[in-house]
Kinemage of the C-alpha trace (Angstrom):
@kinemage 1
@onewidth
@group {chain A} dominant
@subgroup {mainchain}
@vectorlist {calphas} color= white
{ca met a 1} P -145.572 33.737 -46.887
{ca lys a 2} L -145.541 36.464 -49.376
{ca ile a 3} L -142.252 38.059 -50.092
{ca ile a 4} L -141.244 41.673 -51.379
{ca asp a 5} L -137.566 42.064 -52.450
{ca cys a 6} L -136.847 45.759 -51.924
{ca his a 7} L -133.532 45.938 -53.204
{ca thr a 8} L -132.576 44.596 -56.863
{ca his a 9} L -130.666 45.800 -59.673
{ca ile a 10} L -131.010 45.333 -63.317
{ca glu a 11} L -128.234 45.990 -65.950
{ca lys a 12} L -127.771 46.320 -69.548
{ca asn a 13} L -124.923 44.590 -71.041
{ca ala a 14} L -122.713 45.623 -74.071
{ca gly a 15} L -125.171 44.165 -76.434
{ca gly a 16} L -127.991 46.264 -75.072
{ca glu a 17} L -129.753 43.473 -73.586
{ca ile a 18} L -131.286 44.085 -69.890
{ca asn a 19} L -131.238 40.954 -67.577
{ca thr a 20} L -134.956 41.539 -66.535
{ca ala a 21} L -136.048 38.130 -67.401
{ca glu a 22} L -133.297 36.614 -65.351
{ca leu a 23} L -134.510 38.528 -62.366
{ca ile a 24} L -138.180 37.083 -62.977
{ca val a 25} L -136.788 33.594 -63.061
{ca gly a 26} L -135.009 34.214 -59.929
{ca met a 27} L -137.993 35.652 -58.238
{ca gly a 28} L -139.895 32.517 -59.087
{ca glu a 29} L -137.303 30.211 -57.808
{ca ala a 30} L -137.210 32.202 -54.462
{ca lys a 31} L -141.012 32.459 -54.424
{ca ile a 32} L -140.574 36.257 -54.422
{ca glu a 33} L -143.902 38.061 -55.345
{ca lys a 34} L -142.568 41.517 -56.064
{ca ala a 35} L -139.555 43.523 -56.341
{ca phe a 36} L -138.309 46.961 -56.496
{ca ile a 37} L -135.751 47.502 -59.387
{ca tyr a 38} L -132.984 50.085 -59.410
{ca gly a 39} L -130.650 51.026 -62.428
{ca gly a 40} L -128.098 53.724 -62.674
{ca glu a 41} L -125.079 54.701 -64.407
{ca met a 42} L -122.843 51.828 -62.810
{ca phe a 43} L -125.304 49.382 -64.298
{ca asn a 44} L -125.530 50.984 -67.806
{ca cys a 45} L -129.423 51.291 -67.129
{ca ser a 46} L -131.229 54.414 -67.535
{ca asn a 47} L -134.258 55.396 -65.714
{ca glu a 48} L -136.203 55.211 -68.922
{ca asp a 49} L -134.963 51.781 -69.441
{ca leu a 50} L -136.055 50.895 -65.901
{ca ile a 51} L -139.502 52.067 -66.398
{ca lys a 52} L -139.792 50.244 -69.688
{ca glu a 53} L -138.804 47.086 -68.221
{ca ala a 54} L -141.116 47.456 -65.310
{ca ser a 55} L -144.041 48.180 -67.683
{ca arg a 56} L -143.453 44.505 -69.121
{ca phe a 57} L -143.946 43.089 -65.665
{ca lys a 58} L -146.461 45.302 -63.917
{ca lys a 59} L -147.562 42.903 -61.344
{ca glu a 60} L -143.986 41.981 -60.164
{ca leu a 61} L -141.502 44.905 -61.012
{ca phe a 62} L -141.778 48.447 -59.466
{ca pro a 63} L -139.172 50.967 -60.578
{ca val a 64} L -137.134 53.231 -58.255
{ca ala a 65} L -135.352 56.010 -60.204
{ca ser a 66} L -131.536 56.543 -59.537
{ca ile a 67} L -130.358 59.957 -59.147
{ca ser a 68} L -126.902 60.917 -59.948
{ca pro a 69} L -126.212 64.585 -59.069
{ca phe a 70} L -123.173 65.002 -60.985
{ca ser a 71} L -124.077 63.215 -64.169
{ca ala a 72} L -124.363 64.955 -67.592
{ca gln a 73} L -127.153 62.419 -68.277
{ca lys a 74} L -129.116 63.063 -64.917
{ca thr a 75} L -132.920 62.932 -65.001
{ca ser a 76} L -134.424 66.661 -64.854
{ca leu a 77} L -136.385 67.351 -61.857
{ca lys a 78} L -139.327 68.109 -63.984
{ca arg a 79} L -139.533 64.386 -65.247
{ca ile a 80} L -138.931 63.219 -61.951
{ca glu a 81} L -142.032 65.152 -60.505
{ca ile a 82} L -144.274 63.872 -63.378
{ca trp a 83} L -142.947 60.279 -62.716
{ca leu a 84} L -143.854 60.701 -58.999
{ca lys a 85} L -147.061 62.515 -59.662
{ca asp a 86} L -148.451 59.807 -61.840
{ca gly a 87} L -147.146 56.924 -59.771
{ca ile a 88} L -144.734 55.766 -62.476
{ca ile a 89} L -141.895 55.436 -59.957
{ca tyr a 90} L -141.955 54.422 -56.286
{ca gly a 91} L -139.101 56.215 -54.935
{ca leu a 92} L -135.624 57.590 -55.537
{ca lys a 93} L -132.151 55.702 -55.028
{ca phe a 94} L -128.834 57.525 -54.268
{ca tyr a 95} L -125.427 55.940 -54.564
{ca thr a 96} L -123.702 57.750 -51.657
{ca gly a 97} L -120.253 56.753 -51.198
{ca tyr a 98} L -119.813 55.542 -54.700
{ca glu a 99} L -120.434 59.213 -55.688
{ca his a 100} L -119.078 62.001 -53.398
{ca phe a 101} L -121.895 63.704 -51.485
{ca tyr a 102} L -123.543 63.502 -48.133
{ca pro a 103} L -127.315 62.938 -47.728
{ca ala a 104} L -127.848 66.197 -46.378
{ca asp a 105} L -125.993 67.960 -49.135
{ca lys a 106} L -127.897 70.746 -50.963
{ca ile a 107} L -126.927 69.391 -54.386
{ca ile a 108} L -129.737 66.600 -53.972
{ca arg a 109} L -132.170 68.637 -51.693
{ca pro a 110} L -134.541 69.431 -54.706
{ca tyr a 111} L -135.091 65.724 -55.592
{ca leu a 112} L -135.534 64.882 -51.928
{ca lys a 113} L -138.191 67.713 -51.474
{ca leu a 114} L -140.001 66.103 -54.511
{ca ala a 115} L -140.064 62.707 -52.724
{ca glu a 116} L -141.362 64.324 -49.603
{ca lys a 117} L -143.942 66.067 -51.597
{ca tyr a 118} L -145.473 62.805 -53.104
{ca asp a 119} L -144.781 60.746 -49.920
{ca arg a 120} L -142.205 58.282 -51.491
{ca pro a 121} L -139.111 56.973 -49.892
{ca val a 122} L -135.471 57.627 -50.784
{ca ile a 123} L -132.946 54.977 -50.674
{ca phe a 124} L -129.315 55.524 -49.940
{ca his a 125} L -126.482 53.130 -50.426
{ca ser a 126} L -124.832 53.015 -47.011
{ca gly a 127} L -121.606 51.183 -45.572
{ca asp a 128} L -119.291 49.159 -47.561
{ca thr a 129} L -118.551 49.636 -51.235
{ca trp a 130} L -118.129 47.117 -53.908
{ca asn a 131} L -114.228 46.643 -54.521
{ca lys a 132} L -114.611 46.767 -58.360
{ca ile a 133} L -115.601 50.232 -58.182
{ca thr a 134} L -112.867 52.707 -57.971
{ca gly a 135} L -113.006 56.104 -56.227
{ca ala a 136} L -115.516 55.380 -53.696
{ca lys a 137} L -115.363 56.873 -50.332
{ca leu a 138} L -116.900 55.279 -47.222
{ca lys a 139} L -117.299 58.560 -45.322
{ca tyr a 140} L -120.136 59.638 -47.574
{ca gly a 141} L -122.149 56.477 -46.841
{ca his a 142} L -121.644 56.211 -43.150
{ca pro a 143} L -124.999 55.691 -41.504
{ca leu a 144} L -124.609 58.487 -38.932
{ca asn a 145} L -124.866 61.057 -41.892
{ca phe a 146} L -128.522 60.103 -42.301
{ca asp a 147} L -129.341 61.622 -38.963
{ca asp a 148} L -128.657 65.016 -40.207
{ca leu a 149} L -131.141 64.608 -43.102
{ca ala a 150} L -133.746 62.844 -40.906
{ca val a 151} L -133.749 65.988 -38.636
{ca asp a 152} L -133.622 68.463 -41.452
{ca met a 153} L -136.643 66.708 -43.344
{ca pro a 154} L -138.756 64.921 -40.673
{ca asp a 155} L -141.571 64.027 -43.205
{ca leu a 156} L -139.081 62.445 -45.739
{ca lys a 157} L -139.055 58.568 -45.438
{ca ile a 158} L -135.340 57.640 -45.735
{ca val a 159} L -134.115 54.110 -46.229
{ca ile a 160} L -130.507 53.150 -45.363
{ca ala a 161} L -129.582 50.223 -47.480
{ca his a 162} L -127.602 47.087 -46.338
{ca leu a 163} L -128.102 47.688 -42.629
{ca gly a 164} L -125.429 50.270 -42.917
{ca tyr a 165} L -122.744 47.292 -42.801
{ca pro a 166} L -120.441 47.249 -41.000
{ca trp a 167} L -121.867 49.962 -39.143
{ca val a 168} L -125.037 48.316 -38.087
{ca ile a 169} L -125.229 49.738 -34.582
{ca asp a 170} L -124.817 53.139 -35.723
{ca ala a 171} L -127.510 52.553 -38.497
{ca ala a 172} L -129.907 51.077 -35.865
{ca glu a 173} L -129.311 54.150 -33.510
{ca val a 174} L -130.260 56.480 -36.366
{ca val a 175} L -133.509 54.256 -37.062
{ca tyr a 176} L -134.351 54.333 -33.350
{ca lys a 177} L -133.988 58.044 -33.067
{ca asn a 178} L -135.783 59.087 -36.131
{ca lys a 179} L -139.301 57.844 -36.766
{ca asn a 180} L -138.702 58.521 -40.619
{ca val a 181} L -135.770 56.177 -40.991
{ca phe a 182} L -135.728 52.652 -42.136
{ca val a 183} L -133.244 49.949 -43.194
{ca asp a 184} L -133.010 47.202 -45.421
{ca cys a 185} L -130.973 44.079 -44.916
{ca ser a 186} L -129.838 43.500 -48.541
{ca gly a 187} L -126.102 42.796 -49.534
{ca leu a 188} L -125.132 41.222 -46.409
{ca met a 189} L -123.866 37.966 -48.083
{ca tyr a 190} L -123.036 37.118 -51.612
{ca asn a 191} L -121.837 33.477 -51.442
{ca ile a 192} L -123.945 30.529 -50.641
{ca pro a 193} L -124.169 30.866 -46.817
{ca asp a 194} L -123.047 28.247 -44.543
{ca asn a 195} L -123.627 27.856 -40.838
{ca asp a 196} L -120.954 30.371 -39.833
{ca asp a 197} L -122.526 32.897 -42.210
{ca arg a 198} L -125.872 32.411 -40.641
{ca lys a 199} L -124.333 32.930 -37.230
{ca ser a 200} L -122.766 36.135 -38.598
{ca ile a 201} L -125.918 37.383 -39.890
{ca thr a 202} L -128.029 36.461 -36.835
{ca lys a 203} L -125.556 38.549 -34.845
{ca leu a 204} L -126.111 41.698 -37.131
{ca phe a 205} L -129.707 41.309 -36.543
{ca asn a 206} L -129.344 41.107 -32.952
{ca asp a 207} L -127.151 44.155 -32.742
{ca tyr a 208} L -130.108 45.914 -34.676
{ca phe a 209} L -132.706 44.959 -32.103
{ca gln a 210} L -130.513 45.486 -29.213
{ca ser a 211} L -130.129 49.008 -30.119
{ca gly a 212} L -133.803 49.544 -29.698
{ca ala a 213} L -134.645 49.674 -33.537
{ca ser a 214} L -137.987 48.445 -34.388
{ca ile a 215} L -138.954 45.478 -36.421
{ca glu a 216} L -141.488 47.579 -38.446
{ca lys a 217} L -138.381 49.681 -39.846
{ca leu a 218} L -136.640 46.560 -41.114
{ca leu a 219} L -136.983 45.762 -45.011
{ca phe a 220} L -136.159 42.378 -46.868
{ca gly a 221} L -134.016 42.977 -49.941
{ca thr a 222} L -131.076 40.936 -51.573
{ca asp a 223} L -129.173 43.048 -53.935
{ca trp a 224} L -129.773 40.822 -56.820
{ca ser a 225} L -127.924 40.218 -59.152
{ca leu a 226} L -124.926 40.250 -56.900
{ca ala a 227} L -126.746 38.073 -54.520
{ca asn a 228} L -128.721 34.894 -55.111
{ca gln a 229} L -132.435 35.489 -54.231
{ca lys a 230} L -133.282 31.916 -53.398
{ca ser a 231} L -130.075 31.401 -51.103
{ca tyr a 232} L -130.678 34.954 -49.424
{ca val a 233} L -134.421 34.278 -48.769
{ca lys a 234} L -133.250 30.898 -47.049
{ca leu a 235} L -130.724 32.790 -45.004
{ca ile a 236} L -132.931 35.489 -43.707
{ca leu a 237} L -135.492 32.738 -42.844
{ca ser a 238} L -133.048 31.125 -40.611
{ca ile a 239} L -132.869 34.132 -38.453
{ca pro a 240} L -134.927 33.278 -35.239
{ca leu a 241} L -137.908 35.717 -35.667
{ca ser a 242} L -141.377 35.130 -34.981
{ca pro a 243} L -143.833 34.118 -37.902
{ca lys a 244} L -145.324 37.513 -37.454
{ca gln a 245} L -142.020 39.393 -37.438
{ca lys a 246} L -140.947 37.475 -40.677
{ca glu a 247} L -144.267 38.586 -42.301
{ca gln a 248} L -143.308 42.097 -41.492
{ca val a 249} L -139.833 41.905 -42.687
{ca phe a 250} L -140.612 40.013 -45.660
{ca tyr a 251} L -143.580 41.820 -46.857
{ca asn a 252} L -145.647 44.016 -44.650
{ca asn a 253} L -143.140 46.606 -44.034
{ca ala a 254} L -142.218 47.280 -47.625
{ca ser a 255} L -145.827 47.126 -48.988
{ca lys a 256} L -146.740 49.896 -46.523
{ca leu a 257} L -143.668 52.119 -46.881
{ca phe a 258} L -144.035 52.109 -50.723
{ca lys a 259} L -147.596 52.259 -50.673
{ca leu a 260} L -148.323 49.088 -52.631
{ca glu a 261} L -151.738 48.213 -50.854
């Protein structure tokens, strides 16, 4: 079975080295064919760095530009449009919660309009925040906030990251209600999972489906390097889904949304 990891992060260390090679090794161990990569200021990895690293592994890595509306070093609209138009980037990533803006705020609307124009998805952090990052505010990343944006821009494809955890039912309702909203299942577990963890994750998936949200809207992602890809693949494979459903979650849904094939 082919696998796309739609949610990974690459990071530049103090010596200027980027951990892309580690990602490629991890993908091989997990039998992941392709991955979408994110950078951003919290990972000390610029969009230019991201694109350069992806160019080294054109068959495996696909860059998604990170947008920080408050950064003095933010990428210009003009450059983002060039990258979108030329197919250099495959979407835009926003760190709602870590940064203090709502998905429908006007400050990011020009970037959203570009993504809509070139039919590329926008991915938003949602739900819990990493406790090592100070100043994060959960209210900005609550999944119910994405309903406003989905209604305001019905042709914009929106991905709620992390199933909106812990508000999975709320995220599922937004997905169910709006044809243009999707979720990824990244970042739900960072340790090596045991049987109790598998039961917990299965319950989250059941909550998602019982809310009426579609299997076609669910994307596989890990949140590497915070999560181990091989363990995460094994975890999600343990959830009782049919072979066809697993193909959708692990590959087909992301391939269609990001227009890989």
